[in-house]
PALUM-808932 format. One record per residue (C-alpha): residue in three letters; x, y, z. Coordinates in steps of 0.02 Angstrom, whole numbers, always signed. Layout:
REM residues N
[r "ALA"; [X; Y; Z]],
...
REM end
This chain:
REM residues 374
[r "MET"; [+2190; -3820; -4085]],
[r "ILE"; [+2074; -3829; -4236]],
[r "LYS"; [+1925; -3823; -4118]],
[r "LYS"; [+1990; -3664; -4037]],
[r "VAL"; [+2013; -3580; -4208]],
[r "ILE"; [+1836; -3628; -4260]],
[r "LEU"; [+1762; -3565; -4096]],
[r "LEU"; [+1857; -3398; -4111]],
[r "ALA"; [+1794; -3374; -4290]],
[r "VAL"; [+1614; -3408; -4237]],
[r "PHE"; [+1632; -3283; -4093]],
[r "LEU"; [+1697; -3147; -4209]],
[r "ILE"; [+1557; -3174; -4335]],
[r "VAL"; [+1423; -3163; -4200]],
[r "THR"; [+1503; -3009; -4121]],
[r "VAL"; [+1515; -2914; -4286]],
[r "GLY"; [+1335; -2959; -4325]],
[r "ILE"; [+1277; -2890; -4158]],
[r "PHE"; [+1366; -2724; -4184]],
[r "ARG"; [+1303; -2708; -4361]],
[r "SER"; [+1124; -2733; -4302]],
[r "VAL"; [+1136; -2588; -4176]],
[r "LYS"; [+1060; -2425; -4244]],
[r "ILE"; [+1125; -2258; -4179]],
[r "PRO"; [+980; -2134; -4161]],
[r "LYS"; [+999; -1969; -4252]],
[r "LYS"; [+972; -1807; -4158]],
[r "GLU"; [+840; -1690; -4227]],
[r "GLY"; [+846; -1501; -4230]],
[r "PRO"; [+951; -1363; -4310]],
[r "VAL"; [+1132; -1390; -4355]],
[r "ILE"; [+1246; -1309; -4225]],
[r "ASP"; [+1423; -1274; -4278]],
[r "LEU"; [+1538; -1215; -4138]],
[r "ILE"; [+1682; -1128; -4225]],
[r "PRO"; [+1828; -1018; -4173]],
[r "THR"; [+1814; -837; -4229]],
[r "LYS"; [+1975; -847; -4327]],
[r "ASN"; [+1876; -940; -4460]],
[r "ILE"; [+1763; -790; -4488]],
[r "SER"; [+1812; -706; -4649]],
[r "THR"; [+1735; -632; -4804]],
[r "ALA"; [+1585; -709; -4890]],
[r "PRO"; [+1616; -893; -4934]],
[r "SER"; [+1666; -929; -5114]],
[r "SER"; [+1569; -1052; -5221]],
[r "THR"; [+1697; -1186; -5179]],
[r "ASP"; [+1678; -1166; -4991]],
[r "THR"; [+1564; -1279; -4890]],
[r "PRO"; [+1400; -1185; -4862]],
[r "LEU"; [+1383; -1120; -4685]],
[r "PRO"; [+1248; -1197; -4576]],
[r "LEU"; [+1093; -1101; -4527]],
[r "ILE"; [+1152; -1078; -4347]],
[r "SER"; [+1329; -1065; -4276]],
[r "ILE"; [+1370; -1026; -4095]],
[r "ILE"; [+1516; -904; -4099]],
[r "PHE"; [+1535; -858; -3913]],
[r "ASN"; [+1446; -915; -3757]],
[r "ASN"; [+1445; -886; -3568]],
[r "LEU"; [+1429; -698; -3590]],
[r "ASP"; [+1336; -583; -3470]],
[r "THR"; [+1204; -479; -3559]],
[r "PRO"; [+1301; -435; -3717]],
[r "TRP"; [+1236; -274; -3791]],
[r "SER"; [+1339; -236; -3946]],
[r "VAL"; [+1439; -331; -4076]],
[r "VAL"; [+1569; -239; -4180]],
[r "PHE"; [+1682; -308; -4316]],
[r "LEU"; [+1858; -239; -4335]],
[r "PRO"; [+1941; -226; -4506]],
[r "ASP"; [+2037; -388; -4472]],
[r "ASN"; [+1868; -474; -4435]],
[r "LYS"; [+1901; -488; -4249]],
[r "ILE"; [+1745; -459; -4145]],
[r "VAL"; [+1722; -335; -4003]],
[r "THR"; [+1575; -368; -3886]],
[r "THR"; [+1513; -258; -3745]],
[r "GLU"; [+1428; -328; -3590]],
[r "ARG"; [+1310; -221; -3489]],
[r "ASN"; [+1416; -247; -3333]],
[r "GLY"; [+1556; -142; -3411]],
[r "LYS"; [+1662; -279; -3488]],
[r "VAL"; [+1737; -265; -3661]],
[r "LYS"; [+1790; -426; -3747]],
[r "LEU"; [+1893; -457; -3902]],
[r "ASP"; [+1860; -623; -3987]],
[r "GLY"; [+1782; -681; -3825]],
[r "ASN"; [+1929; -631; -3714]],
[r "LEU"; [+1914; -494; -3583]],
[r "ILE"; [+2022; -343; -3627]],
[r "ALA"; [+1948; -206; -3516]],
[r "THR"; [+1816; -161; -3388]],
[r "LEU"; [+1751; +17; -3400]],
[r "ASP"; [+1744; +61; -3215]],
[r "LYS"; [+1646; +222; -3239]],
[r "SER"; [+1506; +125; -3322]],
[r "LYS"; [+1367; +77; -3200]],
[r "GLU"; [+1241; -61; -3230]],
[r "ILE"; [+1081; +22; -3170]],
[r "GLY"; [+921; -66; -3225]],
[r "GLU"; [+927; -67; -3415]],
[r "GLY"; [+1080; +46; -3412]],
[r "GLY"; [+1265; +5; -3412]],
[r "LEU"; [+1391; -21; -3551]],
[r "LEU"; [+1281; -22; -3705]],
[r "GLY"; [+1325; +23; -3885]],
[r "ALA"; [+1493; +20; -3972]],
[r "THR"; [+1558; +65; -4144]],
[r "ILE"; [+1724; +96; -4230]],
[r "HIS"; [+1783; +253; -4320]],
[r "PRO"; [+1769; +247; -4511]],
[r "ASN"; [+1959; +266; -4516]],
[r "PHE"; [+1992; +138; -4380]],
[r "SER"; [+2135; +59; -4477]],
[r "ASP"; [+2231; +223; -4459]],
[r "ASN"; [+2176; +292; -4291]],
[r "HIS"; [+2114; +137; -4195]],
[r "PHE"; [+1970; +237; -4119]],
[r "ILE"; [+1823; +142; -4043]],
[r "TYR"; [+1671; +227; -3966]],
[r "PHE"; [+1563; +169; -3820]],
[r "TYR"; [+1396; +224; -3746]],
[r "TYR"; [+1376; +194; -3560]],
[r "THR"; [+1272; +241; -3409]],
[r "TYR"; [+1359; +323; -3261]],
[r "GLN"; [+1319; +405; -3096]],
[r "GLY"; [+1340; +593; -3101]],
[r "ASN"; [+1332; +726; -2966]],
[r "ASP"; [+1199; +702; -2830]],
[r "SER"; [+1186; +518; -2883]],
[r "LYS"; [+1100; +570; -3044]],
[r "THR"; [+1094; +437; -3178]],
[r "LEU"; [+1164; +496; -3345]],
[r "ASN"; [+1235; +425; -3506]],
[r "ARG"; [+1383; +474; -3612]],
[r "VAL"; [+1478; +428; -3769]],
[r "VAL"; [+1666; +408; -3754]],
[r "ARG"; [+1807; +373; -3875]],
[r "MET"; [+1953; +259; -3836]],
[r "LYS"; [+2103; +189; -3930]],
[r "LEU"; [+2113; +2; -3960]],
[r "GLU"; [+2287; -61; -3996]],
[r "ASN"; [+2366; -230; -3960]],
[r "SER"; [+2211; -283; -3862]],
[r "ASN"; [+2227; -131; -3748]],
[r "LEU"; [+2101; +9; -3725]],
[r "THR"; [+2174; +178; -3679]],
[r "ASN"; [+2147; +367; -3689]],
[r "GLU"; [+1964; +383; -3642]],
[r "LYS"; [+1892; +546; -3707]],
[r "ILE"; [+1713; +606; -3678]],
[r "ILE"; [+1627; +642; -3844]],
[r "VAL"; [+1448; +679; -3787]],
[r "ASP"; [+1408; +697; -3602]],
[r "ALA"; [+1259; +716; -3485]],
[r "ILE"; [+1132; +623; -3592]],
[r "PRO"; [+979; +598; -3479]],
[r "GLY"; [+975; +428; -3397]],
[r "ALA"; [+866; +322; -3284]],
[r "PRO"; [+847; +140; -3235]],
[r "ASN"; [+747; +119; -3396]],
[r "HIS"; [+740; +200; -3569]],
[r "ASN"; [+923; +242; -3599]],
[r "GLY"; [+930; +210; -3787]],
[r "GLY"; [+1113; +170; -3817]],
[r "ARG"; [+1143; +121; -3998]],
[r "ILE"; [+1285; +213; -4087]],
[r "LYS"; [+1339; +196; -4268]],
[r "PHE"; [+1433; +296; -4398]],
[r "GLY"; [+1326; +332; -4550]],
[r "PRO"; [+1370; +338; -4735]],
[r "ASP"; [+1409; +524; -4708]],
[r "LYS"; [+1543; +473; -4581]],
[r "ASN"; [+1449; +562; -4441]],
[r "LEU"; [+1405; +476; -4278]],
[r "TYR"; [+1222; +438; -4243]],
[r "ILE"; [+1167; +408; -4062]],
[r "THR"; [+999; +345; -3998]],
[r "THR"; [+940; +412; -3830]],
[r "GLY"; [+789; +363; -3727]],
[r "ASP"; [+665; +475; -3639]],
[r "ALA"; [+740; +421; -3471]],
[r "GLN"; [+565; +389; -3403]],
[r "GLU"; [+517; +572; -3430]],
[r "PRO"; [+411; +564; -3590]],
[r "SER"; [+387; +752; -3608]],
[r "GLN"; [+571; +785; -3641]],
[r "ALA"; [+558; +685; -3803]],
[r "GLN"; [+465; +835; -3876]],
[r "ASP"; [+591; +964; -3816]],
[r "THR"; [+723; +991; -3951]],
[r "ASN"; [+837; +1076; -3824]],
[r "LYS"; [+854; +916; -3722]],
[r "LEU"; [+954; +762; -3770]],
[r "GLY"; [+830; +631; -3706]],
[r "GLY"; [+711; +543; -3825]],
[r "LYS"; [+812; +586; -3980]],
[r "ILE"; [+925; +527; -4117]],
[r "LEU"; [+1080; +636; -4110]],
[r "ARG"; [+1204; +670; -4250]],
[r "VAL"; [+1381; +730; -4213]],
[r "ASN"; [+1550; +728; -4297]],
[r "ASP"; [+1686; +612; -4236]],
[r "GLU"; [+1736; +740; -4102]],
[r "GLY"; [+1559; +756; -4034]],
[r "LYS"; [+1519; +924; -4112]],
[r "PRO"; [+1351; +961; -4197]],
[r "VAL"; [+1350; +932; -4384]],
[r "SER"; [+1334; +1101; -4472]],
[r "ASP"; [+1164; +1066; -4551]],
[r "ASN"; [+1082; +987; -4399]],
[r "PRO"; [+902; +1052; -4397]],
[r "PHE"; [+900; +1138; -4226]],
[r "GLY"; [+1077; +1205; -4214]],
[r "ASN"; [+1125; +1076; -4083]],
[r "LEU"; [+1157; +888; -4076]],
[r "VAL"; [+977; +837; -4113]],
[r "TYR"; [+939; +753; -4280]],
[r "SER"; [+762; +688; -4246]],
[r "TYR"; [+648; +692; -4094]],
[r "GLY"; [+490; +622; -4017]],
[r "HIS"; [+569; +453; -3978]],
[r "ARG"; [+531; +342; -3828]],
[r "ASN"; [+675; +218; -3823]],
[r "PRO"; [+759; +185; -3991]],
[r "GLN"; [+887; +43; -3989]],
[r "GLY"; [+926; +1; -4170]],
[r "LEU"; [+1001; +97; -4316]],
[r "ALA"; [+1031; +43; -4496]],
[r "TRP"; [+1042; +120; -4670]],
[r "ASP"; [+965; +41; -4824]],
[r "ASP"; [+1054; +24; -4991]],
[r "LYS"; [+1003; +202; -5037]],
[r "GLY"; [+1079; +277; -4881]],
[r "GLN"; [+912; +305; -4794]],
[r "LEU"; [+916; +288; -4603]],
[r "TYR"; [+793; +178; -4509]],
[r "ALA"; [+776; +145; -4321]],
[r "THR"; [+688; +23; -4206]],
[r "GLU"; [+599; +92; -4054]],
[r "HIS"; [+517; +22; -3899]],
[r "GLY"; [+333; +65; -3880]],
[r "ARG"; [+234; +75; -3720]],
[r "SER"; [+266; -51; -3581]],
[r "GLY"; [+181; -125; -3430]],
[r "ILE"; [+7; -201; -3442]],
[r "LEU"; [-28; -106; -3602]],
[r "SER"; [+134; -154; -3688]],
[r "GLY"; [+144; -155; -3877]],
[r "LEU"; [+155; -29; -4020]],
[r "ASP"; [+342; -56; -4047]],
[r "GLU"; [+405; +28; -4205]],
[r "LEU"; [+517; +25; -4356]],
[r "ASN"; [+538; +206; -4413]],
[r "LYS"; [+607; +289; -4567]],
[r "ILE"; [+715; +428; -4494]],
[r "GLU"; [+726; +597; -4579]],
[r "LYS"; [+815; +754; -4521]],
[r "GLY"; [+713; +867; -4408]],
[r "LYS"; [+559; +756; -4405]],
[r "ASN"; [+451; +726; -4250]],
[r "TYR"; [+409; +544; -4216]],
[r "GLY"; [+267; +582; -4099]],
[r "TRP"; [+308; +513; -3927]],
[r "PRO"; [+216; +534; -3810]],
[r "ILE"; [+79; +622; -3909]],
[r "ILE"; [+44; +488; -4040]],
[r "GLU"; [+85; +304; -4051]],
[r "GLY"; [+35; +156; -4157]],
[r "ASP"; [-78; +205; -4301]],
[r "LYS"; [-128; +373; -4230]],
[r "THR"; [-89; +527; -4333]],
[r "GLN"; [-64; +711; -4302]],
[r "ALA"; [-1; +854; -4409]],
[r "ASN"; [+189; +869; -4419]],
[r "MET"; [+216; +700; -4336]],
[r "GLU"; [+277; +541; -4419]],
[r "ARG"; [+194; +371; -4414]],
[r "ALA"; [+300; +214; -4404]],
[r "VAL"; [+336; +110; -4559]],
[r "ILE"; [+265; -35; -4458]],
[r "ASN"; [+216; -61; -4277]],
[r "SER"; [+185; -217; -4177]],
[r "GLY"; [+3; -174; -4141]],
[r "PRO"; [-81; -149; -3973]],
[r "THR"; [-79; -331; -3919]],
[r "SER"; [+93; -388; -3980]],
[r "THR"; [+264; -339; -3912]],
[r "TRP"; [+432; -350; -3999]],
[r "ALA"; [+539; -244; -3880]],
[r "PRO"; [+657; -221; -4029]],
[r "GLY"; [+845; -208; -4013]],
[r "GLY"; [+982; -195; -4144]],
[r "LEU"; [+942; -172; -4328]],
[r "ALA"; [+1031; -231; -4486]],
[r "PHE"; [+994; -214; -4672]],
[r "TYR"; [+1033; -352; -4797]],
[r "LYS"; [+972; -383; -4975]],
[r "GLY"; [+819; -273; -4967]],
[r "SER"; [+761; -323; -4793]],
[r "PHE"; [+781; -259; -4616]],
[r "TYR"; [+820; -382; -4476]],
[r "PHE"; [+801; -342; -4292]],
[r "GLY"; [+800; -434; -4127]],
[r "GLY"; [+653; -451; -4010]],
[r "LEU"; [+682; -450; -3822]],
[r "ARG"; [+509; -481; -3755]],
[r "GLY"; [+460; -548; -3926]],
[r "GLN"; [+601; -679; -3914]],
[r "ALA"; [+623; -690; -4102]],
[r "LEU"; [+723; -627; -4250]],
[r "TYR"; [+611; -517; -4357]],
[r "LYS"; [+625; -474; -4541]],
[r "VAL"; [+536; -328; -4624]],
[r "MET"; [+533; -318; -4813]],
[r "ILE"; [+452; -165; -4890]],
[r "VAL"; [+360; -213; -5050]],
[r "ASN"; [+270; -75; -5148]],
[r "ASP"; [+282; +37; -4994]],
[r "LYS"; [+198; -97; -4888]],
[r "PRO"; [+296; -184; -4749]],
[r "GLU"; [+292; -372; -4735]],
[r "LEU"; [+343; -447; -4567]],
[r "THR"; [+416; -621; -4541]],
[r "GLU"; [+478; -695; -4378]],
[r "TYR"; [+608; -831; -4351]],
[r "PHE"; [+669; -936; -4204]],
[r "LYS"; [+519; -890; -4096]],
[r "ASN"; [+566; -938; -3916]],
[r "ASP"; [+716; -1040; -3976]],
[r "PHE"; [+853; -926; -3908]],
[r "GLY"; [+756; -820; -3784]],
[r "ARG"; [+781; -632; -3783]],
[r "ILE"; [+875; -564; -3934]],
[r "ARG"; [+963; -396; -3919]],
[r "ASP"; [+1085; -348; -4056]],
[r "VAL"; [+1080; -394; -4240]],
[r "VAL"; [+1226; -347; -4353]],
[r "LEU"; [+1282; -392; -4528]],
[r "GLY"; [+1456; -466; -4526]],
[r "PRO"; [+1591; -448; -4660]],
[r "ASP"; [+1544; -623; -4718]],
[r "ASN"; [+1365; -565; -4754]],
[r "MET"; [+1302; -669; -4609]],
[r "LEU"; [+1189; -602; -4471]],
[r "TYR"; [+1260; -600; -4295]],
[r "ILE"; [+1137; -593; -4149]],
[r "THR"; [+1160; -582; -3962]],
[r "THR"; [+1049; -659; -3830]],
[r "SER"; [+1002; -560; -3676]],
[r "ASN"; [+939; -693; -3556]],
[r "GLN"; [+1053; -641; -3412]],
[r "ASP"; [+976; -466; -3403]],
[r "GLY"; [+857; -506; -3260]],
[r "ARG"; [+705; -524; -3372]],
[r "GLY"; [+745; -686; -3460]],
[r "PHE"; [+765; -869; -3420]],
[r "PRO"; [+947; -913; -3452]],
[r "LYS"; [+983; -1072; -3547]],
[r "PRO"; [+1144; -1173; -3532]],
[r "GLU"; [+1296; -1069; -3582]],
[r "ASP"; [+1195; -908; -3600]],
[r "ASP"; [+1221; -776; -3654]],
[r "LYS"; [+1280; -808; -3831]],
[r "VAL"; [+1333; -728; -3994]],
[r "ILE"; [+1253; -830; -4133]],
[r "ARG"; [+1286; -824; -4320]],
[r "ILE"; [+1136; -844; -4434]],
[r "ASN"; [+1150; -888; -4619]],
[r "PRO"; [+1013; -780; -4699]],
[r "ALA"; [+1017; -884; -4857]],
[r "LYS"; [+946; -1029; -4758]],
[r "LEU"; [+806; -938; -4668]],
REM end
């Protein structure tokens, strides 16, 4: 009996020693924190645990185009195939929306008085008469996870397989700003009587704002394919814009947008100048391509996504000179939207399922970025 006890004790000592000698390897790389959206709230207090650099909020999406926060911090995402999701759950499919090339269900935004009227706006591509590709902005009512009462706000925006614009946002003046592409017809960007290749400004019913410069919906013109809108802390509007494509791709832009100004496409691009036409604040140059998407402003800097550039870009303007920094180059693939959340975090969407990327496991995603840790 004593022998058995001694043998058992020896066995336990040896076993514990073996396990204590085993080293578990540590994984390298960024911290990924998969969290439910219900934990998203206002900016963390000093007593909260600091948020990691990267958090995956949603995954397994199909080409998400727009991220919108509701007053209760729930998140609406649009997918180019017409699906609208609330906190990652499908709540509607906009059947009139048609995914045609780069077109489909694109931008979304909520009314400044959403808490009272529950209005949400969408920009989508559709097939008009004679199979003509067009875009429109519609307004719907979002209540109890249901979308109802679709109303056309702006219709018959020129469309094509490529260059549909599609970003919509309400500005500090509570008017709705809409980016439209040249719909593969560059000359119409210079025609202030056409809606293609413009930034439009309308009231919440889709009517021209009284002091619009041309007596119609047009706010600025000479744009190729703008896809990002943001206002700085002084209320000044800026926009990202796709430059030329194909073999000679490059010359993507960040522009300071002013009422009635001509941004040059297709007459000037890059660093070229001409009287009564505006140069970009910064462009990507003739040999580099950003293919910029959504735009956000935070603490003196602009952040935007790069599709072909496959990076998150930051532009800080110091003494009227722009300074460009890139993050996460090739880490997430194609990046489309960038928005500032109510928690002062950046939220980005990947666009690897759009036919031009190389999807990674669980793509596409909505990812939260802590700008304090960049």
